[in-house]
N, C-alpha and C positions, 0 to 999 in steps of 0.2 A: 610981453616978453617972459619966457620961461627961465627962471633962475634954477641952476642945478642945486640939488640938495647937498648940504655939507654934513659929512659924517664925523663923529668923534672916534678917535683912535685909542684903542687899549692893546698894549703889548705884554704878553705873559713873561713871567721871569725866565722861563725856558727859551723863549724866542729872543729875549734880550741877551742872554748868554751866547746864543748862537750868532747873533749880530755882532757882539763884541769880538768874537773869534775871527771874524772876517777882516780882510785888508781894508785899509781906510777908504780906497776908491770904491770898492764894492758896497761898503756902508753908506757912502755918499749917494751912489746910484739908487739903492734900495730906499733910502730916506726920501729922495726926490719922487720916486714912484709911489711911495706911501702918501705923500702930499697930493699927488694926482688922484690916487684912490679915494682919499677922503673928500676931494673936491668933485663929487659927482660920479664916483665909480669909473674913473677914467683909466685906461691902461689895458694890457693884454690879460684880461680876466676870463677864467673859465670855471664853470660850475663842475664840481667833482661829482661823478655819477653814482658813487656809493651812498651818498647821504642827501638830506633835503636842503641844508643851508651852509655847506662847506664849499669853499672856493679856493682857487689859487691865482696868484698874480705872478706872471712870468717876468723876471728881471735878468736878462742874459741867461746864464746857465743856472741861476738860482730861482727857486720858488718860495714865494711868500704864502704860507697856508694861513687861511683866516675864515671866520664865520661872520655872518651878517645878522645883527640883532637890532631890529627897529633902526635907530639912527646911529648905531655904533658898529665899527669894524673891529673885531677881536682877533688879533694875530696870535696864533699859537705855535707857529714853527717857521723858521728860515732855513732852508737846506738847498744843497746842491741837487740839481735835477735828477741825478743818478740814485739818490737815496730818499728823495722827497716823499715818495708814495709807498714806502715800506711799512 
C-alpha cells in the first residue's frame, strides 16, 4: 500500500499577518485546506506558470501561494483571488 508523503508547513510572517486579517471562518477553512495540503498535496492546487516551484491552493475566493522545497510547504502569501497574482 502506498502511504502519501507528509509535508512540513512553514508560514512566512507576511502570510501570518494576512491570515490574521481574515474573518474567523475563512481562517478555519484555510487551516483545514493547509492540513490537506500537508497530507500528500491534496486540494485544488495549480502550478504557477511563471516559475519553477511556485504553486497556489484555491480556498473559495482566496489563494494560498506557496513553494515546495523537498518535504516542506512554504506559504508566502494568502490573498483574495482579485489581488493574488499582482
